[in-house]
N, C-alpha and C positions, 0 to 999 in steps of 0.2 A: 371829391377832390380826384384828379385821375392821377395815376400812378405813372412815373415816367420810366418804369422798368417795362419793357415790351414783353411779352409772353412768348414763352418758347414754342414755335410752330407745332412742335409735335405733340405738345399738350393740348393746343387749339384744335388740332386735327382730331384727338379722340373726343374732345367735347362736340365738336361738329358732327362727326359720324354717328354720335347717339341721338343727336337732336334733328338733324337735318333728312327730310325725304330723300329717295334714292335719286331723284331726278336734280336735284341742287347740290349733290357731291361733287359733280366735276367742277362747277363754278366756285363752290367752296374749297377745294383743292386747289385750283388755280389761284385763288385770291391770297390764300396762305402762301403758297409756293412764290408769287410775285412779292408779297411781302417780305418773306426771307430773303429773296434775291437781291431787293433792294438794300436790306439792312446790311447784306454782306458786301454789296458793293461800296456802300458809304462807309463801311468800317475800314474796309482795304484802300479806300482814298479814290476811288475809280470815278465817283461822281461829284468831285470837287468843281465848281463852277468858278473857277479863278479866270480873270482876264488875260488872255495871251498878247504879249507884246507885238504890236505893229511891227517895228524894225528889228532884224535879226542880224547878227554877226555872220562871218562866212561860214563857219562850222555849222551854226543853226540852219542857214539857209540851204547849205548842201545836204544836210540830214533831211530837211523838209522835203526836198525834192527828190531824196533818195539817191544822190549823187556823189562824186568826191569832190574836196575842195578845189583841187586842181582844175577838174571840168568847170566848175562854178568860175573860177578866174578866168579860164579861156573863152567861155561864153560872154562874161563881162567885158573882156578886153575886146574882142569882136562885135560889142555893140548889141549882142541878142538879149542880155539880161541887163536891166536898170538897176542902178544902185544909187544910194544917197551918200554923199560924203560932205563932212562940216569940217571945212579947212583942211587941214593935213590929215584927219583921223582916217582910220581904215574904212574901209566901204561898208555901209549897211543896206539890209536889204528889205524891200517893203512886201508884207505878205501878199497884198492885193497885186502887186506887179509879177511876183512869182505865179500866182496863180492865173493872170492873163498870160504869162509866158507858156505855160502848160496847156491853157486851152488853145492858143495861137499854133502851137507845135504838135499837139494831139493829132495822130495820123501821119505825121510827115517823117518820123524816125523809124 
């Protein structure tokens, strides 16, 4: 049976340095470091594979573009940025449309 508890990388390093020829030490060290790094990222929530919503509200879209909500409203009003409206609801912004806008404007501002 395998244990679900991961060994402490520092303990692994001590065991590997005693049993590994000198030319394999760098690879062994990199492997241990990578495993510890991934473990830390998973623990801290950086490796979550959550689906991103396709439609964003004004604040989310403005943050996505790194601009203000006021700027986003002006660009939308001028027809330069597309939005989706369902009835009288507030505008929603499609992630792919925002990406296209950035690609088209790249180098113009």
